[in-house]
C-alpha positions as CSV (number, residue, x, y, z in Angstrom):
1,M,123.1,-75.9,-111.8
2,W,121.5,-78.5,-114.0
3,D,117.8,-78.9,-114.5
4,L,116.1,-82.1,-115.6
5,S,116.5,-81.2,-119.3
6,H,120.3,-81.0,-118.9
7,Q,120.4,-84.4,-117.2
8,V,118.3,-85.9,-120.0
9,F,120.6,-84.5,-122.6
10,Y,123.7,-85.6,-120.8
11,Y,122.6,-89.2,-120.1
12,R,120.4,-89.9,-123.2
13,I,122.1,-88.1,-126.0
14,G,123.5,-91.3,-127.4
15,N,120.0,-92.7,-128.1
16,L,119.5,-90.1,-130.9
17,T,121.2,-92.3,-133.4
18,Q,119.4,-90.7,-136.4
19,L,120.2,-87.1,-135.4
20,E,121.9,-85.2,-138.2
21,R,122.3,-81.7,-136.7
22,L,123.0,-80.7,-133.1
23,D,123.2,-77.1,-132.0
24,I,124.3,-76.8,-128.3
25,S,125.8,-73.3,-128.7
26,M,125.7,-70.9,-125.8
27,N,125.4,-73.8,-123.4
28,E,126.8,-74.2,-119.9
29,L,128.3,-77.7,-120.4
30,Q,131.9,-78.1,-119.2
31,T,132.4,-81.3,-121.2
32,L,130.5,-83.2,-123.8
33,P,128.9,-86.5,-122.7
34,A,130.4,-89.8,-123.7
35,G,127.2,-90.7,-125.4
36,I,127.9,-88.1,-128.1
37,G,129.9,-90.8,-129.9
38,G,126.7,-92.7,-130.5
39,L,125.4,-90.0,-132.9
40,K,126.6,-91.9,-136.0
41,S,124.4,-89.9,-138.4
42,L,125.5,-86.5,-137.1
43,T,126.9,-84.2,-139.9
44,E,126.8,-80.9,-138.1
45,L,127.8,-80.0,-134.5
46,N,127.6,-76.4,-133.4
47,L,129.6,-75.7,-130.2
48,S,130.1,-72.0,-130.7
49,R,130.0,-69.6,-127.7
50,M,130.3,-72.4,-125.1
51,K,132.4,-70.4,-122.7
52,S,132.3,-73.1,-120.0
53,L,133.5,-75.9,-122.3
54,E,136.8,-77.2,-121.0
55,S,137.3,-80.3,-123.1
56,L,135.9,-82.5,-125.8
57,H,135.2,-86.1,-124.9
58,P,137.3,-88.5,-126.9
59,A,134.1,-90.0,-128.2
60,V,133.9,-87.0,-130.6
61,A,136.4,-88.8,-132.7
62,E,133.8,-91.4,-133.5
63,L,131.7,-88.8,-135.3
64,T,133.0,-89.7,-138.7
65,N,130.2,-88.0,-140.7
66,L,130.8,-84.5,-139.4
67,K,131.4,-82.0,-142.2
């Protein structure tokens, strides 16, 4: 079940173009939103302990600044 905060994350994440670090560990998401590719400033992405994560969205390949 998603609450409003999950919906906001999923549909608006791409608007955070200056975001450098994102920790969504221990989350119930099954896939990452397409908008994740818009996080051009992202250098760190923590997806640890996401037991429900089934796949990475292809837009993750657009995150060229990840360390």
